[in-house]
N, CA, C and O atoms as a GROMACS GRO file, in nm:
protein
  360
    1MET      N    1  13.649  15.487  14.681
    1MET     CA    2  13.548  15.392  14.734
    1MET      C    3  13.409  15.409  14.660
    1MET      O    4  13.345  15.515  14.662
    2LEU      N    5  13.368  15.293  14.595
    2LEU     CA    6  13.245  15.298  14.507
    2LEU      C    7  13.119  15.296  14.617
    2LEU      O    8  13.119  15.215  14.711
    3LYS      N    9  13.017  15.390  14.596
    3LYS     CA   10  12.913  15.383  14.678
    3LYS      C   11  12.799  15.345  14.589
    3LYS      O   12  12.790  15.389  14.474
    4TYR      N   13  12.712  15.262  14.641
    4TYR     CA   14  12.583  15.211  14.581
    4TYR      C   15  12.468  15.286  14.629
    4TYR      O   16  12.469  15.334  14.743
    5PHE      N   17  12.369  15.301  14.550
    5PHE     CA   18  12.241  15.359  14.602
    5PHE      C   19  12.129  15.259  14.570
    5PHE      O   20  12.088  15.228  14.458
    6PHE      N   21  12.089  15.214  14.689
    6PHE     CA   22  11.987  15.106  14.703
    6PHE      C   23  11.881  15.149  14.794
    6PHE      O   24  11.891  15.131  14.915
    7PRO      N   25  11.785  15.204  14.744
    7PRO     CA   26  11.676  15.250  14.849
    7PRO      C   27  11.625  15.125  14.920
    7PRO      O   28  11.601  15.020  14.862
    8ILE      N   29  11.611  15.147  15.057
    8ILE     CA   30  11.528  15.046  15.147
    8ILE      C   31  11.436  15.136  15.220
    8ILE      O   32  11.475  15.238  15.277
    9PHE      N   33  11.309  15.093  15.216
    9PHE     CA   34  11.210  15.161  15.282
    9PHE      C   35  11.169  15.103  15.421
    9PHE      O   36  11.128  14.987  15.432
   10LEU      N   37  11.180  15.185  15.523
   10LEU     CA   38  11.129  15.154  15.661
   10LEU      C   39  10.994  15.191  15.676
   10LEU      O   40  10.971  15.312  15.675
   11LEU      N   41  10.900  15.112  15.690
   11LEU     CA   42  10.766  15.146  15.713
   11LEU      C   43  10.734  15.171  15.858
   11LEU      O   44  10.760  15.084  15.941
   12SER      N   45  10.676  15.291  15.895
   12SER     CA   46  10.674  15.332  16.041
   12SER      C   47  10.662  15.234  16.139
   12SER      O   48  10.595  15.131  16.129
   13PHE      N   49  10.742  15.277  16.256
   13PHE     CA   50  10.732  15.200  16.382
   13PHE      C   51  10.713  15.305  16.498
   13PHE      O   52  10.770  15.414  16.503
   14PRO      N   53  10.630  15.258  16.586
   14PRO     CA   54  10.602  15.338  16.713
   14PRO      C   55  10.700  15.314  16.818
   14PRO      O   56  10.705  15.206  16.877
   15LEU      N   57  10.788  15.427  16.845
   15LEU     CA   58  10.901  15.414  16.929
   15LEU      C   59  10.854  15.401  17.064
   15LEU      O   60  10.930  15.342  17.141
   16SER      N   61  10.747  15.441  17.109
   16SER     CA   62  10.696  15.440  17.257
   16SER      C   63  10.659  15.307  17.287
   16SER      O   64  10.658  15.277  17.406
   17SER      N   65  10.623  15.205  17.186
   17SER     CA   66  10.583  15.076  17.224
   17SER      C   67  10.700  14.974  17.223
   17SER      O   68  10.681  14.858  17.261
   18LEU      N   69  10.832  15.021  17.175
   18LEU     CA   70  10.936  14.925  17.173
   18LEU      C   71  10.999  14.901  17.283
   18LEU      O   72  11.089  14.980  17.311
   19SER      N   73  10.975  14.799  17.369
   19SER     CA   74  11.042  14.779  17.493
   19SER      C   75  11.120  14.652  17.513
   19SER      O   76  11.190  14.635  17.614
   20ASP      N   77  11.106  14.555  17.408
   20ASP     CA   78  11.180  14.428  17.434
   20ASP      C   79  11.332  14.454  17.442
   20ASP      O   80  11.379  14.563  17.412
   21GLN      N   81  11.406  14.350  17.482
   21GLN     CA   82  11.554  14.363  17.494
   21GLN      C   83  11.594  14.249  17.433
   21GLN      O   84  11.530  14.145  17.443
   22HIS      N   85  11.716  14.262  17.359
   22HIS     CA   86  11.781  14.153  17.277
   22HIS      C   87  11.932  14.168  17.275
   22HIS      O   88  11.990  14.276  17.264
   23PHE      N   89  11.993  14.042  17.286
   23PHE     CA   90  12.128  14.032  17.278
   23PHE      C   91  12.156  13.977  17.141
   23PHE      O   92  12.100  13.874  17.103
   24VAL      N   93  12.243  14.044  17.064
   24VAL     CA   94  12.271  13.979  16.929
   24VAL      C   95  12.405  13.940  16.908
   24VAL      O   96  12.497  13.995  16.969
   25ASN      N   97  12.425  13.844  16.822
   25ASN     CA   98  12.566  13.799  16.795
   25ASN      C   99  12.569  13.750  16.650
   25ASN      O  100  12.567  13.629  16.626
   26PHE      N  101  12.575  13.840  16.558
   26PHE     CA  102  12.584  13.814  16.416
   26PHE      C  103  12.718  13.834  16.366
   26PHE      O  104  12.773  13.941  16.393
   27SER      N  105  12.784  13.742  16.293
   27SER     CA  106  12.910  13.759  16.244
   27SER      C  107  12.898  13.716  16.091
   27SER      O  108  12.851  13.605  16.062
   28GLN      N  109  12.934  13.792  16.009
   28GLN     CA  110  12.932  13.772  15.853
   28GLN      C  111  12.800  13.721  15.818
   28GLN      O  112  12.787  13.619  15.749
   29VAL      N  113  12.687  13.798  15.868
   29VAL     CA  114  12.557  13.742  15.826
   29VAL      C  115  12.522  13.837  15.693
   29VAL      O  116  12.568  13.950  15.678
   30LYS      N  117  12.438  13.776  15.607
   30LYS     CA  118  12.385  13.849  15.497
   30LYS      C  119  12.299  13.961  15.554
   30LYS      O  120  12.222  13.931  15.646
   31ILE      N  121  12.301  14.100  15.505
   31ILE     CA  122  12.219  14.192  15.543
   31ILE      C  123  12.075  14.168  15.533
   31ILE      O  124  11.995  14.203  15.619
   32SER      N  125  12.044  14.103  15.421
   32SER     CA  126  11.897  14.065  15.400
   32SER      C  127  11.855  13.969  15.519
   32SER      O  128  11.740  13.979  15.563
   33GLU      N  129  11.932  13.887  15.565
   33GLU     CA  130  11.893  13.809  15.692
   33GLU      C  131  11.872  13.894  15.804
   33GLU      O  132  11.767  13.890  15.869
   34LEU      N  133  11.972  13.976  15.831
   34LEU     CA  134  11.958  14.067  15.953
   34LEU      C  135  11.835  14.159  15.933
   34LEU      O  136  11.767  14.188  16.031
   35ILE      N  137  11.801  14.208  15.806
   35ILE     CA  138  11.682  14.279  15.798
   35ILE      C  139  11.545  14.198  15.833
   35ILE      O  140  11.449  14.251  15.888
   36ARG      N  141  11.550  14.076  15.799
   36ARG     CA  142  11.442  13.988  15.826
   36ARG      C  143  11.436  13.963  15.971
   36ARG      O  144  11.324  13.959  16.022
   37TYR      N  145  11.535  13.947  16.040
   37TYR     CA  146  11.537  13.925  16.185
   37TYR      C  147  11.484  14.043  16.264
   37TYR      O  148  11.394  14.032  16.348
   38VAL      N  149  11.548  14.165  16.231
   38VAL     CA  150  11.499  14.290  16.285
   38VAL      C  151  11.357  14.318  16.262
   38VAL      O  152  11.290  14.370  16.350
   39SER      N  153  11.308  14.284  16.147
   39SER     CA  154  11.179  14.301  16.100
   39SER      C  155  11.071  14.215  16.179
   39SER      O  156  10.957  14.252  16.208
   40LYS      N  157  11.124  14.101  16.206
   40LYS     CA  158  11.038  13.996  16.288
   40LYS      C  159  11.017  14.047  16.417
   40LYS      O  160  10.906  14.080  16.459
   41ILE      N  161  11.144  14.057  16.496
   41ILE     CA  162  11.128  14.090  16.640
   41ILE      C  163  11.084  14.224  16.686
   41ILE      O  164  11.024  14.245  16.792
   42ALA      N  165  11.122  14.319  16.590
   42ALA     CA  166  11.062  14.454  16.627
   42ALA      C  167  10.932  14.496  16.569
   42ALA      O  168  10.876  14.602  16.595
   43LYS      N  169  10.879  14.393  16.476
   43LYS     CA  170  10.746  14.421  16.417
   43LYS      C  171  10.759  14.542  16.334
   43LYS      O  172  10.683  14.636  16.354
   44VAL      N  173  10.851  14.546  16.243
   44VAL     CA  174  10.887  14.663  16.152
   44VAL      C  175  10.871  14.608  16.003
   44VAL      O  176  10.913  14.495  15.976
   45ASN      N  177  10.816  14.680  15.914
   45ASN     CA  178  10.821  14.625  15.772
   45ASN      C  179  10.937  14.707  15.699
   45ASN      O  180  10.954  14.828  15.715
   46PHE      N  181  11.020  14.619  15.612
   46PHE     CA  182  11.115  14.675  15.529
   46PHE      C  183  11.078  14.636  15.402
   46PHE      O  184  11.021  14.528  15.386
   47ILE      N  185  11.105  14.719  15.295
   47ILE     CA  186  11.096  14.686  15.151
   47ILE      C  187  11.219  14.699  15.088
   47ILE      O  188  11.279  14.805  15.102
   48PHE      N  189  11.271  14.601  15.016
   48PHE     CA  190  11.399  14.606  14.964
   48PHE      C  191  11.416  14.498  14.854
   48PHE      O  192  11.342  14.400  14.848
   49ASP      N  193  11.516  14.521  14.770
   49ASP     CA  194  11.545  14.421  14.661
   49ASP      C  195  11.665  14.349  14.702
   49ASP      O  196  11.775  14.404  14.700
   50GLU      N  197  11.647  14.221  14.741
   50GLU     CA  198  11.757  14.140  14.794
   50GLU      C  199  11.868  14.117  14.696
   50GLU      O  200  11.980  14.089  14.738
   51LYS      N  201  11.842  14.128  14.564
   51LYS     CA  202  11.945  14.120  14.462
   51LYS      C  203  12.047  14.227  14.458
   51LYS      O  204  12.157  14.212  14.406
   52LYS      N  205  12.002  14.343  14.520
   52LYS     CA  206  12.081  14.473  14.519
   52LYS      C  207  12.157  14.499  14.649
   52LYS      O  208  12.229  14.598  14.663
   53ILE      N  209  12.137  14.401  14.750
   53ILE     CA  210  12.188  14.435  14.878
   53ILE      C  211  12.266  14.294  14.922
   53ILE      O  212  12.229  14.220  15.013
   54ASN      N  213  12.367  14.277  14.849
   54ASN     CA  214  12.435  14.146  14.863
   54ASN      C  215  12.571  14.174  14.935
   54ASN      O  216  12.676  14.179  14.871
   55PHE      N  217  12.567  14.191  15.066
   55PHE     CA  218  12.680  14.217  15.144
   55PHE      C  219  12.663  14.154  15.275
   55PHE      O  220  12.550  14.125  15.312
   56GLU      N  221  12.774  14.129  15.354
   56GLU     CA  222  12.760  14.085  15.487
   56GLU      C  223  12.798  14.179  15.590
   56GLU      O  224  12.876  14.270  15.562
   57VAL      N  225  12.749  14.168  15.714
   57VAL     CA  226  12.780  14.254  15.813
   57VAL      C  227  12.800  14.177  15.951
   57VAL      O  228  12.758  14.062  15.965
   58ASP      N  229  12.862  14.243  16.046
   58ASP     CA  230  12.876  14.207  16.166
   58ASP      C  231  12.796  14.284  16.259
   58ASP      O  232  12.795  14.406  16.244
   59LEU      N  233  12.722  14.226  16.361
   59LEU     CA  234  12.654  14.296  16.464
   59LEU      C  235  12.649  14.227  16.593
   59LEU      O  236  12.566  14.139  16.615
   60ILE      N  237  12.738  14.266  16.681
   60ILE     CA  238  12.749  14.205  16.816
   60ILE      C  239  12.720  14.301  16.918
   60ILE      O  240  12.776  14.410  16.917
   61SER      N  241  12.630  14.267  17.015
   61SER     CA  242  12.591  14.363  17.134
   61SER      C  243  12.658  14.316  17.251
   61SER      O  244  12.653  14.198  17.285
   62GLY      N  245  12.729  14.414  17.321
   62GLY     CA  246  12.786  14.378  17.456
   62GLY      C  247  12.693  14.387  17.559
   62GLY      O  248  12.719  14.339  17.670
   63LYS      N  249  12.576  14.450  17.533
   63LYS     CA  250  12.455  14.463  17.617
   63LYS      C  251  12.334  14.443  17.561
   63LYS      O  252  12.331  14.428  17.439
   64SER      N  253  12.228  14.440  17.626
   64SER     CA  254  12.083  14.400  17.571
   64SER      C  255  12.054  14.539  17.492
   64SER      O  256  12.082  14.651  17.534
   65LEU      N  257  11.991  14.508  17.370
   65LEU     CA  258  11.937  14.628  17.304
   65LEU      C  259  11.791  14.628  17.297
   65LEU      O  260  11.729  14.523  17.281
   66SER      N  261  11.730  14.745  17.309
   66SER     CA  262  11.589  14.759  17.282
   66SER      C  263  11.556  14.749  17.130
   66SER      O  264  11.645  14.753  17.045
   67ASP      N  265  11.435  14.736  17.102
   67ASP     CA  266  11.390  14.720  16.963
   67ASP      C  267  11.441  14.850  16.882
   67ASP      O  268  11.492  14.842  16.770
   68GLU      N  269  11.424  14.953  16.943
   68GLU     CA  270  11.462  15.097  16.890
   68GLU      C  271  11.618  15.081  16.851
   68GLU      O  272  11.658  15.097  16.736
   69GLU      N  273  11.703  15.048  16.959
   69GLU     CA  274  11.832  15.045  16.939
   69GLU      C  275  11.874  14.935  16.828
   69GLU      O  276  11.964  14.961  16.747
   70LEU      N  277  11.813  14.826  16.829
   70LEU     CA  278  11.852  14.734  16.711
   70LEU      C  279  11.806  14.782  16.577
   70LEU      O  280  11.874  14.761  16.477
   71ILE      N  281  11.687  14.848  16.571
   71ILE     CA  282  11.657  14.925  16.436
   71ILE      C  283  11.761  15.024  16.399
   71ILE      O  284  11.804  15.022  16.284
   72GLU      N  285  11.813  15.123  16.497
   72GLU     CA  286  11.918  15.198  16.469
   72GLU      C  287  12.038  15.136  16.421
   72GLU      O  288  12.095  15.175  16.319
   73SER      N  289  12.082  15.032  16.499
   73SER     CA  290  12.200  14.954  16.450
   73SER      C  291  12.186  14.916  16.307
   73SER      O  292  12.281  14.931  16.230
   74LEU      N  293  12.079  14.869  16.269
   74LEU     CA  294  12.059  14.809  16.130
   74LEU      C  295  12.067  14.924  16.040
   74LEU      O  296  12.140  14.927  15.940
   75LEU      N  297  11.985  15.026  16.079
   75LEU     CA  298  11.999  15.144  15.979
   75LEU      C  299  12.129  15.195  15.956
   75LEU      O  300  12.164  15.228  15.843
   76PHE      N  301  12.220  15.207  16.079
   76PHE     CA  302  12.362  15.247  16.056
   76PHE      C  303  12.428  15.156  15.964
   76PHE      O  304  12.486  15.204  15.867
   77LEU      N  305  12.426  15.010  15.986
   77LEU     CA  306  12.492  14.927  15.898
   77LEU      C  307  12.449  14.950  15.747
   77LEU      O  308  12.534  14.944  15.659
   78LEU      N  309  12.335  14.972  15.724
   78LEU     CA  310  12.272  14.997  15.587
   78LEU      C  311  12.340  15.122  15.521
   78LEU      O  312  12.382  15.123  15.406
   79LYS      N  313  12.345  15.218  15.603
   79LYS     CA  314  12.404  15.356  15.553
   79LYS      C  315  12.549  15.342  15.541
   79LYS      O  316  12.607  15.400  15.450
   80GLN      N  317  12.610  15.274  15.621
   80GLN     CA  318  12.756  15.259  15.604
   80GLN      C  319  12.804  15.176  15.486
   80GLN      O  320  12.917  15.187  15.437
   81ASN      N  321  12.708  15.090  15.442
   81ASN     CA  322  12.722  15.025  15.313
   81ASN      C  323  12.669  15.073  15.188
   81ASN      O  324  12.656  15.001  15.089
   82GLY      N  325  12.633  15.215  15.192
   82GLY     CA  326  12.590  15.281  15.080
   82GLY      C  327  12.432  15.282  15.046
   82GLY      O  328  12.386  15.334  14.944
   83CYS      N  329  12.354  15.218  15.146
   83CYS     CA  330  12.216  15.207  15.123
   83CYS      C  331  12.150  15.348  15.162
   83CYS      O  332  12.199  15.419  15.249
   84GLN      N  333  12.037  15.380  15.089
   84GLN     CA  334  11.970  15.497  15.145
   84GLN      C  335  11.838  15.433  15.197
   84GLN      O  336  11.771  15.349  15.136
   85VAL      N  337  11.809  15.488  15.327
   85VAL     CA  338  11.698  15.440  15.397
   85VAL      C  339  11.596  15.546  15.404
   85VAL      O  340  11.626  15.661  15.437
   86GLN      N  341  11.474  15.509  15.372
   86GLN     CA  342  11.344  15.618  15.380
   86GLN      C  343  11.240  15.562  15.466
   86GLN      O  344  11.195  15.449  15.449
   87GLU      N  345  11.201  15.645  15.562
   87GLU     CA  346  11.078  15.605  15.635
   87GLU      C  347  10.958  15.652  15.572
   87GLU      O  348  10.946  15.765  15.523
   88LYS      N  349  10.866  15.558  15.574
   88LYS     CA  350  10.727  15.584  15.525
   88LYS      C  351  10.625  15.561  15.635
   88LYS      O  352  10.632  15.460  15.706
   89ASN      N  353  10.532  15.650  15.648
   89ASN     CA  354  10.439  15.625  15.752
   89ASN      C  355  10.306  15.576  15.682
   89ASN      O  356  10.266  15.636  15.583
   90GLY      N  357  10.242  15.471  15.731
   90GLY     CA  358  10.125  15.431  15.698
   90GLY      C  359  10.135  15.317  15.598
   90GLY      O  360  10.033  15.265  15.555
   0.00000   0.00000   0.00000
């Protein structure tokens, strides 16, 4: 299996203030669109090169997810697809 290295930077997010709940149902959505969605609702910044992350994912929750759980799910999907995620504070 060929793994790709595409750094994606997650700019700090305060876990203590993440309290909203979300049901998600994404099937074969571009990962860049999912990143934009999570960024908007969780108020988290991501820096990425859209040309280098051209794959689709599924994310379906059977229960409501907190902002933190949604971010963790996105990070898992990115890592599953060979992306490296780095957190930067400030």
